[in-house]
C-alpha positions as CSV (number, residue, x, y, z in Angstrom):
1,M,-13.5,13.9,-2.8
2,T,-9.9,12.5,-3.0
3,L,-8.3,9.3,-4.1
4,L,-8.4,8.0,-0.6
5,D,-12.2,8.4,-0.5
6,T,-12.5,5.6,-3.1
7,P,-14.6,2.9,-1.4
8,I,-12.6,-0.2,-0.3
9,A,-13.4,-2.4,2.7
10,A,-11.0,-3.5,5.4
11,L,-9.7,-7.1,5.3
12,D,-12.3,-8.1,7.8
13,G,-15.1,-6.5,5.7
14,G,-15.6,-3.5,7.9
15,P,-14.6,0.1,7.2
16,L,-11.0,1.2,7.0
17,P,-9.7,3.7,9.5
18,A,-10.0,7.3,8.3
19,L,-7.1,8.2,5.9
20,D,-8.0,11.8,5.2
21,G,-5.1,14.1,6.1
22,R,-2.6,11.3,6.2
23,A,0.3,10.4,3.9
24,V,-0.4,6.9,2.7
25,L,1.8,4.3,1.1
26,V,-0.5,2.0,-0.7
27,V,1.1,-1.4,-1.4
28,N,-0.3,-4.5,-3.2
29,V,0.8,-7.3,-0.9
30,A,1.0,-11.1,-1.0
31,S,1.9,-13.8,1.6
32,K,3.7,-16.3,-0.7
33,C,6.0,-14.1,-2.8
34,G,9.7,-13.8,-2.8
35,L,9.2,-10.1,-1.9
36,T,7.0,-10.9,1.1
37,P,9.8,-10.1,3.5
38,Q,9.1,-6.4,2.5
39,Y,6.3,-6.6,5.1
40,S,9.1,-6.1,7.7
41,G,10.2,-2.8,6.1
42,L,6.6,-1.7,5.7
43,E,6.0,-2.3,9.4
44,R,9.1,-0.4,10.3
45,L,7.9,2.6,8.2
46,Q,4.5,2.4,10.0
47,E,6.2,2.4,13.4
48,R,8.6,5.2,12.4
49,F,6.1,7.6,10.9
50,A,2.6,6.7,12.2
51,D,2.7,9.5,14.8
52,R,3.6,12.0,12.1
53,G,0.5,11.5,10.0
54,F,1.5,8.5,7.9
55,T,0.2,5.0,7.3
56,V,0.9,2.0,5.2
57,L,-2.2,0.5,3.5
58,G,-1.7,-3.1,2.5
59,V,-3.9,-4.3,-0.3
60,P,-3.8,-8.1,-0.8
61,C,-4.0,-9.3,-4.4
62,N,-3.9,-12.8,-5.9
63,Q,-3.2,-11.8,-9.5
64,F,0.5,-12.6,-9.6
65,A,1.2,-16.4,-9.8
66,G,-1.5,-17.0,-7.2
67,Q,0.7,-15.7,-4.4
68,E,-2.1,-14.5,-2.1
69,P,-4.5,-17.5,-2.1
70,G,-5.6,-17.2,1.5
71,T,-8.9,-16.1,3.0
72,A,-9.2,-12.9,4.9
73,E,-8.7,-14.7,8.2
74,E,-5.6,-16.5,6.9
75,I,-4.1,-13.3,5.5
76,A,-4.6,-11.5,8.8
77,A,-3.2,-14.3,10.9
78,F,-0.1,-14.6,8.6
79,C,0.6,-10.9,8.6
80,S,0.2,-10.6,12.4
81,A,2.1,-13.7,13.4
82,T,4.9,-13.5,10.9
83,Y,5.5,-9.8,10.6
84,G,3.6,-8.1,13.4
85,V,1.7,-6.0,10.9
86,S,-0.1,-3.1,12.6
87,F,-1.0,-1.1,9.5
88,P,-4.5,-1.5,7.9
89,L,-5.1,-4.2,5.3
90,T,-7.9,-4.0,2.8
91,E,-10.1,-6.6,1.2
92,K,-8.4,-8.7,-1.5
93,V,-8.8,-7.0,-4.9
94,E,-7.6,-7.1,-8.4
95,V,-5.0,-4.4,-9.3
96,N,-4.9,-5.0,-13.1
97,G,-7.2,-6.0,-15.9
98,S,-10.9,-5.6,-16.4
99,G,-11.7,-6.3,-12.8
100,R,-9.2,-3.7,-11.5
101,H,-10.4,-2.0,-8.3
102,P,-11.2,1.7,-8.9
103,L,-8.4,2.6,-6.4
104,F,-5.8,1.0,-8.7
105,A,-7.4,2.4,-11.8
106,A,-6.4,5.8,-10.4
107,L,-3.1,4.7,-8.9
108,T,-1.8,3.0,-12.1
109,A,-2.2,6.3,-14.1
110,T,0.8,7.5,-12.1
111,E,4.2,7.3,-13.6
112,D,7.2,5.8,-11.9
113,A,10.7,7.4,-11.8
114,A,11.3,6.2,-15.4
115,G,8.1,7.9,-16.6
116,E,6.2,4.6,-17.0
117,A,2.6,4.4,-15.9
118,G,0.2,1.5,-16.5
119,D,-0.3,-2.0,-14.9
120,V,1.2,-3.0,-11.6
121,Q,4.2,-5.1,-12.4
122,W,4.1,-7.5,-9.4
123,N,3.4,-7.8,-5.7
124,F,4.7,-5.0,-3.5
125,E,4.4,-2.1,-5.9
126,K,4.1,1.0,-3.9
127,F,2.2,4.2,-4.4
128,L,2.6,7.3,-2.2
129,V,-0.5,9.4,-1.7
130,A,-0.1,12.8,-0.1
131,P,-2.5,14.0,2.6
132,D,-4.5,15.9,0.0
133,G,-5.2,12.7,-1.9
134,T,-2.8,13.2,-4.8
135,V,-0.5,10.4,-5.9
136,V,3.0,11.8,-5.6
137,G,5.2,8.7,-6.1
138,R,5.3,5.2,-7.5
139,F,7.9,2.7,-6.6
140,R,8.2,-0.6,-8.4
141,P,8.2,-3.9,-6.5
142,R,12.0,-4.4,-6.1
143,T,12.4,-0.9,-4.6
144,G,12.6,-1.7,-0.8
145,P,10.1,0.1,1.5
146,E,13.0,1.6,3.5
147,S,15.0,2.7,0.5
148,D,16.3,6.3,0.5
149,E,13.9,7.2,-2.4
150,V,10.8,5.9,-0.6
151,V,11.7,7.4,2.8
152,S,12.6,10.8,1.3
153,A,9.3,10.9,-0.6
154,I,7.4,10.0,2.6
155,T,9.1,12.7,4.7
156,A,8.5,15.3,2.0
157,V,4.7,14.8,2.2
158,L,4.2,14.3,5.9
159,P,1.4,16.6,7.1
160,S,2.8,20.0,8.4
161,G,2.5,20.7,12.0
162,R,3.2,17.1,13.1
163,P,6.1,16.5,15.5
């Protein structure tokens, strides 16, 4: 069992697509945040690397200044209409505190480039999970999804044998 086997439902309440064997960039997302335009970069990453064994996984969270207040339907409509999001979105969860989802309990044990682990700082914190389910990178919210450090980390863990 790997980190990506941690049960979490899709935004519509159904199952997520299979993530085994894929590199996954897990990102806590919000629709009403100053960093919300990062959805554009996340979608470009999805388009660029999806056929090479990669996916973005957006995880809506309303813990930061109430910036994801919508229902599942409202979140889905916003992401689709505003940013053309094609990557999977999960149910809305808590990423910090006593109600922290088990996925984020595991992810937040990972250190960032400065050696700091612990709570998610804000919306759009990114965690890169290798195809074997190990967390190999953590990028704080202000690090853009298409920054050299994120793209380099993704390309380093794309499954072998992919075009």
